[in-house]
N, C-alpha and C positions, 0 to 999 in steps of 0.2 A: 554258843549252845545252839543246838538245832531242835527240831520238833521231836525227834526220837528221844533225845536226852530229856527234854521237858516231860514227855509222857512217862518215861521211866522214873524220873524224880517225883512227879505228881502221884504216880501209882504208889510209890513208897510212902509219900507223905499221907496218902489216904488209906494206907494199910490194905492195899489191893494186891493180893498175892497172884503172881502169874497173870497179870493183866495183859490180855492180848487185845489189840485194837486195830481195826482196819481204818487208819486215819484217812486214807483216800476216800473211802465210803462216806465217812462222817463229813469230810470237807466238801465232797460233791453234793451231799444232801444239804449242807448248810448254804452252799452257793445257790442251789435251786430255790431254797426257801427264801433266802435274802432277796432274790430277784423276783420271785413270783408272789410272795406274800408281803413281807417288809423286813428290813435288816434285823430289827430286834427279835424277830421270830426265829432266826437261825440258831443262836445259842440255846434258846428255850427248846427248840425242836431237838437239838443234839442232847440236851439234858433229858428230855422225855423219852428219847430213843434209848438212852442208857438205863433209865428207870424201868422202862418196859422190858428191855432185854434182861436186866437183873431180876426183876420180879417173876419173869417167866423162865428163868434159868436157860436162856437162849444160847445155843451154840453159834459158831460163826455163820452158819447157813440161816439160822433163825434170826440173827441180827440183820443179815442181808434182806431177809423177807420183810422184817419190820421196817427197815429203811426204805425198801421199795414201796411199801404202802404209804409211808409218810411222803415220799417224793411224788408219788402219783397224786396224792391229795394236794400238795403244793402246786404241781404243774396244772392242775385243774381249778385252782383257787380263783374265784371271781372277786376282784376288788369292788368295794362299794362305788357307786357312781360318784364321780368327783374326787376320788382318792388320788393322792399324788403317786406317780410312778416312782418306785424306789430308786430307779436308775437316774431319774431327773432330779438331782439334788443341787441346790444353790449353795455350794460350799463357799465360804468367804475366801476371797483372793488376797493373799498376803501382799503388803506394800513393800516392794523391793526397789523402790525408786532410789535408794541410797547405794544399791549394788551396781558395780561397774560391770557391764555386760560386753564391753568392747572385746572383739576377737572371738566371741562365742559363736558356735555354729549350732544349728538346729536341724535334726533329721525330720523329714516329713514322711 
């Protein structure tokens, strides 16, 4: 299954007739928000974009304009002093000491 299949199936499940989505626009906005604000803000922003577009009856150009406003806000977002950089995450490193890495090559 790919993203387009998921969108079609989800639109059907949510009873959205003729749902047109510019997934590139939404994904770009989510990426900017995740990096400029914080990761959990990305899906919330996408939801609010959809809510605003729906409540305003926005056409594709209107959705683009709303997304541009949200992206501009995210790009200019000032994190509070001492806030962690969302790109600087200390993810746990899995223990693979039992894995045999003999013969593996790594690209740099």
